[in-house]
C-alpha positions in Angstrom: 0.0 0.0 0.0 2.7 2.5 1.0 4.8 1.6 -2.1 1.8 2.1 -4.4 0.9 5.4 -2.8 4.5 6.6 -3.2 4.7 5.3 -6.7 1.4 6.9 -7.6 2.4 10.3 -6.3 5.8 10.1 -8.0 4.5 8.8 -11.4 1.2 10.8 -11.3 -0.8 7.6 -11.8 -4.4 7.6 -10.5 -4.6 3.8 -11.0 -1.8 3.3 -8.4 -3.2 5.9 -6.0 -6.7 4.4 -6.3 -5.3 0.9 -5.7 -3.3 2.2 -2.7 -6.5 3.8 -1.2 -8.3 0.5 -1.9 -5.6 -1.4 0.0 -5.8 1.0 3.0 -9.5 0.2 3.4 -8.9 -3.4 2.7 -6.3 -3.5 5.5 -9.1 -2.4 7.9 -11.6 -4.7 6.2 -9.4 -7.7 6.5 -8.6 -6.9 10.2 -12.4 -6.7 10.8 -12.9 -10.0 9.0 -10.3 -11.6 11.3 -11.9 -10.0 14.3 -15.3 -11.3 13.1 -14.0 -14.9 13.0 -12.4 -14.6 16.4 -15.6 -13.3 18.0 -17.8 -15.9 16.2 -16.0 -18.6 18.1 -17.1 -17.3 21.5 -19.9 -19.3 23.1 -23.3 -18.0 23.7 -23.9 -16.2 27.0 -26.9 -14.7 28.9 -26.7 -11.5 26.8 -26.4 -13.2 23.4 -28.2 -16.5 23.5 -27.4 -17.3 19.9 -23.7 -16.5 20.3 -21.6 -14.1 18.2 -22.0 -15.6 14.7 -24.0 -12.6 13.5 -21.0 -10.4 14.2 -19.3 -11.8 11.1 -22.3 -10.9 9.0 -22.3 -7.4 10.4 -18.6 -7.1 9.4 -19.3 -8.3 5.9 -22.1 -5.6 5.6 -19.7 -2.9 6.7 -17.0 -4.1 4.3 -19.5 -4.0 1.5 -20.4 -0.4 2.3 -16.7 0.5 2.4 -16.3 -0.9 -1.1 -19.1 1.4 -2.3 -17.3 4.4 -0.9 -14.0 3.3 -2.5 -15.6 2.9 -5.9 -17.3 6.3 -5.7 -14.0 8.0 -4.9 -12.2 6.3 -7.8 -14.9 7.4 -10.3 -14.8 11.0 -8.9 -11.0 11.2 -9.3 -11.1 9.6 -12.7 -13.6 12.2 -14.0 -11.2 14.9 -12.7 -8.2 13.3 -14.4 -10.1 13.0 -17.7 -11.0 16.7 -17.6 -7.5 17.7 -16.6 -5.0 15.0 -17.6 -1.5 15.2 -16.2 1.9 13.6 -16.9 2.2 9.9 -15.9 5.6 8.2 -15.6 5.0 4.8 -17.1 8.2 3.2 -16.0 7.7 3.8 -12.3 4.1 2.9 -12.6 5.0 -0.4 -14.3 7.4 -1.7 -11.6 5.2 -0.6 -8.7 2.1 -2.3 -10.3 4.1 -5.5 -10.8 5.1 -5.5 -7.1 1.5 -4.9 -6.1 0.2 -7.7 -8.4 2.7 -10.2 -6.8 1.5 -9.3 -3.3 -2.2 -9.5 -4.2 -1.7 -12.9 -5.9 -0.1 -14.2 -2.8 -2.9 -12.8 -0.6 -5.6 -14.3 -2.8 -3.9 -17.7 -2.8 -3.9 -17.6 1.0 -7.6 -16.9 1.2 -8.6 -19.2 -1.7 -8.8 -22.3 0.5 -11.3 -20.7 2.9 -15.0 -21.3 3.2 -16.5 -19.7 0.1 -20.1 -19.8 1.5 -19.1 -17.6 4.4 -20.0 -14.0 3.9 -17.2 -12.7 6.0 -14.7 -14.8 4.0 -16.3 -13.7 0.7 -16.0 -10.1 1.7 -12.3 -10.5 2.6 -11.6 -12.4 -0.6 -13.4 -9.8 -2.7 -11.4 -7.0 -1.1 -8.2 -8.8 -2.2 -9.7 -9.5 -5.7 -10.4 -5.8 -6.0 -6.8 -5.0 -5.1 -5.6 -7.6 -7.6 -7.7 -6.1 -10.4 -6.4 -2.7 -9.5 -2.9 -3.9 -9.9 -3.7 -5.5 -13.2 -5.4 -2.3 -14.4 -2.4 -0.2 -13.3 0.0 -2.6 -15.1 -2.1 -2.5 -18.3 -2.2 1.3 -18.1 1.5 1.5 -17.6 2.1 -0.7 -20.7 -0.2 1.5 -22.8 1.4 4.7 -21.6 5.0 3.3 -22.3 4.1 2.1 -25.8 1.7 4.9 -27.0 2.1 7.8 -24.5 -1.8 7.9 -24.2 -2.3 8.9 -20.5 -6.2 8.9 -20.4 -5.9 5.1 -20.2 -5.0 5.5 -16.6 -8.3 7.0 -15.3 -10.3 4.9 -17.8 -9.0 1.7 -16.4 -9.5 3.0 -12.9 -13.2 3.4 -13.7 -13.3 -0.2 -15.0 -11.9 -1.4 -11.6 -14.5 0.7 -9.8 -17.3 -0.9 -11.8 -16.0 -4.4 -10.9 -15.8 -3.3 -7.2 -19.4 -2.1 -7.3 -20.6 -5.4 -8.5 -18.9 -7.3 -5.7 -20.0 -4.7 -3.1 -23.6 -5.0 -4.1 -23.6 -8.8 -3.8 -22.0 -8.7 -0.3 -24.3 -5.9 1.0 -27.4 -7.6 -0.5 -26.6 -11.0 1.1 -25.5 -9.7 4.4 -28.5 -7.3 4.7 -30.9 -10.2 3.9 -29.5 -12.1 6.9 -29.6 -9.0 9.2 -33.2 -8.4 8.2 -34.1 -11.9 9.2 -34.7 -12.9 5.6 -35.7 -16.5 4.7 -32.5 -18.5 3.9 -31.9 -19.5 0.3 -33.5 -22.8 -0.6 -36.1 -22.7 2.1 -39.7 -22.1 1.1 -41.8 -21.7 4.2 -45.0 -22.4 2.3 -43.7 -25.7 0.9 -42.1 -26.9 4.1 -45.5 -27.3 5.8 -46.9 -29.4 3.0 -43.7 -31.5 2.9 -43.9 -32.2 6.6 -47.6 -33.2 6.4 -46.8 -35.6 3.6 -43.6 -37.0 5.1 -44.0 -37.1 8.9 -46.7 -39.5 10.3 -49.3 -38.0 12.7 -48.8 -34.4 11.3 -52.2 -33.0 10.3 -51.3 -29.3 9.7 -48.3 -27.0 9.8 -48.6 -23.2 10.2 -46.8 -20.2 11.6 -43.6 -21.3 9.9 -40.8 -18.8 10.3 -37.3 -19.2 8.9 -34.2 -17.0 9.2 -30.4 -17.3 9.6 -28.0 -16.5 12.5 -25.3 -16.8 9.9 -25.0 -18.4 6.5 -24.2 -21.8 8.1 -26.9 -21.6 10.8 -30.5 -21.5 9.5 -33.3 -21.5 12.1 -36.9 -22.5 11.8 -39.9 -22.2 14.2 -43.3 -23.7 13.4 -46.6 -24.9 14.9 -47.7 -28.5 14.0 -51.2 -29.9 14.7 -51.0 -33.6 15.3 -53.2 -36.5 16.1 -52.6 -38.8 19.1 -51.5 -41.9 17.2 -47.8 -41.3 18.1 -46.2 -39.9 21.3 -45.8 -36.1 20.9 -42.0 -36.3 21.6 -41.6 -38.8 18.8 -43.5 -36.5 16.4 -41.4 -33.5 17.4 -38.2 -35.5 17.0 -39.3 -36.8 13.5 -40.1 -33.2 12.4 -36.7 -31.9 13.5 -34.9 -34.9 11.9 -36.7 -34.2 8.6 -35.8 -30.5 8.7 -32.2 -31.3 9.4 -31.9 -34.1 6.7 -33.8 -32.4 3.9 -33.3 -28.7 4.6 -30.0 -28.5 6.6 -31.7 -26.9 9.6 -29.9 -27.9 12.7 -32.0 -25.7 15.1 -35.8 -25.9 15.0 -38.4 -25.0 17.6 -41.6 -27.0 17.2 -44.8 -26.2 19.0 -47.2 -29.1 19.0 -51.0 -28.7 19.0 -53.8 -31.2 19.3 -57.0 -29.2 18.5 -56.8 -25.5 18.0 -53.8 -23.2 17.5 -52.9 -21.3 20.7 -52.5 -18.1 18.7 -55.6 -18.5 16.6 -57.5 -15.8 18.4 -54.5 -13.4 18.9 -54.7 -10.4 16.6 -51.9 -10.3 14.1 -50.6 -6.9 15.4 -50.1 -8.4 18.9 -48.2 -11.5 17.7 -44.4 -11.5 18.2 -41.7 -12.1 15.7 -39.8 -15.4 15.2 -38.2 -15.3 18.6 -41.6 -15.3 20.4 -42.2 -18.9 19.1 -39.3 -20.4 21.1 
């Protein structure tokens, strides 16, 4: 980061300065990602009964917002450079870009073996990919400037990097916000789950008040009401429902409220009913 900032100031390259700024934010983002993983290992306590897994999702959301800010700054600076182009030293830019590319390839290789479904890991890897693309753009711009002397290529390729960063940022913010807003996990259809349980689990007559959300990407949670007959012991029906949810939907934590005649919440106005946590 320091080498790219110095190289960008000396050579006058926006691509290098943009990549250095990106690396500055990425350093903080990667540090937060590491902190998120560390805190997620802490066990649940009386203040946070689900533990600290959600902290990693919160970090991913913050990293995604930071990527938006970085992309906006790059575009702003690129527009300024296109209106008022300056001298760019292609030789200095080339060697610094090569060094930055080597470092980013190493960082990406280190992260490549991580869990690709984890939002925190994805956010960290996308930060590094953004840096890698920035180094590639700076390298390409340096080669064009050295061979043709056409300096507008520098801000133009910077904008290309910004567009790529925006795409990554949007996916991270969208997915993490969905979890923070208690959205239904991908692959879970709360309307079909009830019909599936009625058809698959003996003694289940009806399933309603199904709520599904995620603590993290790896921890989907479901609560539901199930009306059953008395042909099987209630504890066996509840165990069968939970086993089916875990086997077919990957849900390791389910809260099942069993009913024999009428739903206990049937007469409660909708406005007075609680959210998913009230069904525990």
